[in-house]
N, C-alpha and C positions, 0 to 999 in steps of 0.2 A: 292507238289511242286508246287513253284511260276512259272511264264511265266520268269520270269530273269532268273530264274535258269534252266529252261528249256531251254532258249538260251543260257544259259552258258553252259549247260551239250551238247548240238550239237555241239557248235564250240570247247569243248576240244575233246568229241569223234572223231571229224573230224579230228583234231589233230594228236591222237594220232593213227589212222587208216593208218594215212601216215608217223609214228614213231616221231614225234613230241609231242613237249609237251604246254601247253598256257603262261608258261612262257622261252621257248623256249630251252627249256634242251632236250635231248635223253631220249626213254624212262627208261634206266638203267642208267641213270645220276643223282649222287646225287648234290644237292645245297651245295657251300662252307661249310668247317667246320671249326672253329675257337675257340681253347680251352684255357684259363687263369685258372692258378691256384694259390692258396691261395688267395683269393680273399676276402672272412671274416676273419679278423685279429684275434678275440672271437672263430673262429671254430677249432678244432682238424684238420680240411681237409677243402677244399671247391674247388671250379671250377665254372667257371663262360662260358657258351656253346653256340655257337650262331650255327645255322644251318638255314643257309639262311637269314630272317629275324626272325625266332623264334629263343627266347632267352630262359634259363633257366640258375638259380643258385640253387648249391647245396651245404649245409653245413654238416659237420659228424661232431656231438659230441657224448662222450663215458662216461658212469657214471658205477656205481656199484649197480647192481641190483641183485635180484635171478632166477635163470634159470627156463626153463619150464621143470615141472615135467619129462615129458617123454624124455628128452634131460638134465641129470643132470650135463654131464661133459661138454656142451657147452655153449660158449656165444651165446650172444642173437641179434639178427639182426631186426630191425623195419625200415619201411619204411613211410613217410610222403608226402603227396602231397598238397600243397596249390596254386590254381588258382587264382591269385593276379589280383581283378577287373579291373586295369588298364590295364593288359596285353588283354582283349577282351572287347567290347563293351557286350557280353555274359555272360563274368563271374559275379556272384553276391557275395557278403560278407556272411560268413554262412559257418555250418558245409560243409564238401567234397559231392560233388555230387557223381552221379555215373559215372563220366568221370574221377574225380579223386580219387576216390577208384580203377578204373580199370586200370589207369596210373601207381598207387602205386604197383599195386597185380603185374602187367609185368614186372617192374621194379625190384622187390622184387624177383619175380620168376627166374628172368634171372641171380642175384647175388645168388642167394641159390641153385639152380637147377646146377649152374656151379662148386659149391661148392668154390667158387672166395675167400672166409673170410676162414682161419682155424680158424674154431670156438671154437675149444678143446684149442687153445691156449691163449681163453681166457677168462678159467678157474681158478678162484682163490681159490675157496672151491670149490668140488665137491659138488651139492645136495643144496649149500648152496649160495654163493659168484660168481657171473661172470662178466664180462664185457659187457655190453649193447651198440650198434653201432645205433645211433639215424640216418638214412639218411634223411634229410628234404628237398625237392623240391619244389622250388617257381618260378613258370611260370612268366615270367616278359614279354614276349610278345611271342604271338600265331600268328603263321602265318604257322601252318601244321605242321604235324609230330611231336606232343610233344614225343612219346614213343622214339624215337629213339636220341633223343635230350636229354631227361631227364635219359636214360640209360647211354649215352656218358659221362654225367655230372656227373652222380653218380659214375663210375668208376672211372674217372680223381680225384673225389674229396677224396674217398678211397684211391689212391694212393699217393695221398697228405697229407694224415694223419698222424699225427705223436700222438702215445698214451700215457700216464704215465706208469713210471715203478712202479710195484706193488709187495710187497711181503709177505709173510703170516708166521706170527713167535707167536707161540702158541697161535694160534687162531684168531689174530689182523692182519689186514690189512696194511701195511705200505708204504705209498708214499717213493718212492725212487729218490734221483737227476737224472734227463737225462729223455731222450726220447726217445720209441722206433717207428719204421715203423709198421701199421698195418699188420698183417702176411698174404701177400697176395699170395694164390697158382693158381689166374684163373683168365682171362678176357675178361669175356662177353662181346659181342656187340650185339646189336638189329639191324635187317635190316627190316623196314618197308616198304611192297607192297599196291597198289591201285588196283582195280579192274573198270574199267569202261568201260563199252559196251562192255565186253569181252578183252578189252585189260588191260595189268598187266605194271605200272611204278612204279618204285623204290622212296620213299622220297616224297611221296603226299603234295603238297601245299595246301594251307588253300581251295584254288577255288577247288582245285582235290577231294578236301575231302569232300567240300558241296555237288558233285556229283557223288560221290563213290559208286559202287554196296556192295562193300562187302573190307575189309583192311587183311590182313595177313603180322604179326610180326614173323619172326625167330631170335632165339638169339643163336649164333655160339660163341664157347667156341674157349680158343686158339689150342686146337690141331684140330680147323676145324669142331667138331662134334656140332652137334647139340642139345642144354639143353634146349629150351622152344620152343612151337608155340603159336602162341594167335593171334584167328580169330575174326575180328568186322564186322559188316552190318550183314544184310539182305541175301546178295547175296551168292555165294557159290564159290570153286576152284575147279577145275579138278585135278585128280591124275598129269596128265603131267604137270598141271599148278603148282602146288605145287613141283613137280621134277625141273621143270626151274627154280622158283625163289628160292629152295633151292640151288641151284647151284652159282646163282649170289648171292645171301647172304653171303656163304663163302668168294666168290672174294670180296666184300664189306668191310665185317667184318675184314677182312684180312686188307684192306688198312686203316681202322679208327683205328684198334687197333695200329696200328706203329706210326699214329698222337698220341694217347693216351698215349704211354709206353714212347714215344719220350719225351713228356712234364714232 
């Protein structure tokens, strides 16, 4: 760690010991969340989310393809992340790095484990043809906590999605007039915490991420149940800390979910 980072870590730790943050927030205070839907005209669904200065754009496309062999009656979900170079000096063009892969997996897991989409309703011909839902996440500006911003944007984009009507007649898939909403069953919200010198803070900003010991993301479904957990960093969380942040996550997820569903 550089001397600058050590000084900054000391400043952040001192503030957190007093219940304050580097940017003036309380320990369990989110940055402002703004949500726009329908921002990509040619996508079946889309949303742009700003979490403080962090900005994420998500587009949803739907195509016809083959199901997985072990789930012949289910549609397919796939999540991709692109860390656009203009979003951060640390991002470079090229194939997804480990950060992009982890981000895609955490967002995917929350949607999949909460059974947010009724994948059975995306089956056209069992074992042969299903609808594939592509969720493409583009990070436009990185100022900390990409996981929560991306998960919120993905959910908003799915709720904004309209899919074409299809019918199968004599083995042929026919396109019918009109559109249907994506069959949504759940509304998962990811809530991320950073641990810095033993203190916990929600929605870490970029400066806090640079000095945090560890990170914990808890995804909460609509019934206030935990459907996914992801830890990052080399530090650890005690059982008491996990129970504490889980309770806070349930409260914050409910607040954010209301914003998304209202849109």
